[in-house]
C-alpha positions, 0 to 999 in steps of 0.5 A: 830638815829632820835627820830621819829620812832627811825629810821635813819636820812637817812632812814627817808629822803628816805621815804620823797624822794620816795613820790616825786621822782621815787625810791626816787632819781634823778640818780640810782647810789646813790641807795643802800639797804636798802636806800641811804645815804645823805651827810652832807659835804665833806672835802678833800678826806672825806665825812661825812654823816647826821648820822655823819659817815665819809668815805674815797671817792674813788667814787669822784662823779663817777670821777668828783672830782680830788681835792676831796671836798671843795678845798679852791682855788676852793671855793674862785674862785666860791664865787668871781664869785657868787658875780658877778653873776652866769649866763648871756646871754652874754659872760664872760672873764673866758670862754675865759681864760678857753678855752685857758687853755684847748687848751694849754694842748693838741695841737690837741684841735684847738677849743673848745666849752663848754657844760653841761655834758659829755652826752651832749658833746657826743651828740654834737660830734656825731651831729658835725661828721654827719654835717661834713661828711654828714653821719648818722651812727656811730660806737662805742665799745661794752659795752662802756658807753658814756652817755644817748643819744640814739645812744651812749648808744646802747650795753652798757648793752648787755649780753650773751643772746643778744649780738650776735657773737663777729665777728658781735655784735648786737646793743642791746638797753638799754631803752625800746622802743628805735627807731629802726632807732637809733639801725640801725645807730649804728655799734658795734665793739668789744674792743681790737680786731682790725682785727674783728673791721676793718672787721666790719667797712669795711662793712659800709665804706661809711656810717660811720660818725665817730668811738667813742672810750674811751681809758680807758673804765670804764664799760668795766673794766678800761682797756686800749685800746691796741696800735694795736687797736687804730692805726688800728681804727685811720688808718681806719677812715683817709682812709675812710673819717670818723672822730675819736672821743675820749671820754675823759670824765673820762680818761682826768685825766690820763695825762696832755693832756688826755689819748690820749697822751699815743698813736701815734695819734690825734683824730679829736674830743675829749669829755670832762667833769667830773673833768674839771668842778671843781665839777660843771656840765660841758662838752666840745668838742674840736678838729680839727678847720676845723671840729669845724667850723660846729658850727660856724654861720660865717663859709661857713661850718656852718651845726650845729646850736649849743646853750645851756643856761647854756653852759660856765656858769661862775661858772663852768668856774671859778671852772674848771679853778681853778681846772685844773690849780691846776692839773698841770703836776707835780700834774698829775704825783704825783697822778698817782704815788700814784695810782700805789702804790694803785694797788700794795697795792690791788695786795698784798691784793689779794695775802694775801687773796689768792683769784681769783681776779685782779686789772686794771686801768691806771692813777689815776683810778683803778677797782677790778675784781673777776677774776683771770686774768685781762680782755682784752674785754667787753665780758671777763670782763662781770660780771655775776649775781652770781659774781655781788652778791659777789661783792656787798658783797665786796662793802658793807663791804668796805662801812661799813668799811669807804670807798665809791666806785663806784658801779663797785668796781672801785676807782678814786683818788683825790690829797688830798689822801695820803698813809695812806688812801690807806693802810687803804683801802688795809687792809679792802679790804683784810678783804673783800676778806677773807669774800667772798672767800667761794663764789668765 
């Protein structure tokens, strides 16, 4: 506790923050009642706050850290580059080296461009698809999160009061006063419903530039896209002159070459971000060379001028290259194996507590649902207000017992984690289930 007014350091800092930032924060995801916590430092899979409390970090800055905090190899790479300079108005060798590394992880990545966030990667991919096809409309999955862009965020927060019929989902805005034109140019399809999705897409077959798809959408429930659904969408785009864009900003961690390597298809474009920055801001769009040429001013197909002051800055490039070299095929397999162990521990906790709950996930990601059966779509994974209150009680219990989670009760693993952290989490989760059982 601070001596002044006998309040905590975090509470005092939050009072200062509210005077200079809306709600006292720059991103709503860190808000919690009665105030956010503030990190003092992180090491491995642990974060210590300014009060001196240590917690196991399953949030990993919302899936952006694959090696936890302050990995010595990444720290060394960044320090070396910082001594040489942090940003230039010319290219750097490490940009080329990192582009080569990412492209060799997936043969579908014939060309790549780096940007500064997953949101920016999505923006660039949609603009590239429009430039390549000459069409304006895009299609995306109901409930799927793709960042802050007006077009990409449509229907990510739709609910039973406004989402319409499942065979004709409504384009629902997230932000107030979203232009109607943006809503009109976004076609919404249901997740994992191939027949319904194709019927909707057929209505716009000559207008759609692309279909945007996350193969393991976090907001929908960390539920894998079904083989049938992916196959149907991929075939439809190929048959109708539209592009298939895979959002792998989060899911790229699930496989050495991304979640798409678990399916029998190759998207035209893939967006990347989060963990490929090694803890620094980054995004990327990669894919078919013919499509990527719309950004090449020396090409006859140049249609999309693409710039960015901090794109491919050498700090993010150095950190990202170091992180991804560490996250080789053996590391991916090892971490995914630990995640499978974690899902088993969570399932055991659910069984022992005898609560109607389940766990979903793939690769090194999982999500706990307060539902008896694993959901398969946005609509049956939807969290009601009552369920959200109960879920928040569970999250608060985990927080108080030393665990940082993503606010959907999702978790991502990092390579410093071991079974001891997973076992401790399972024990805390089981006690948490017992606490909320009377509300379920």
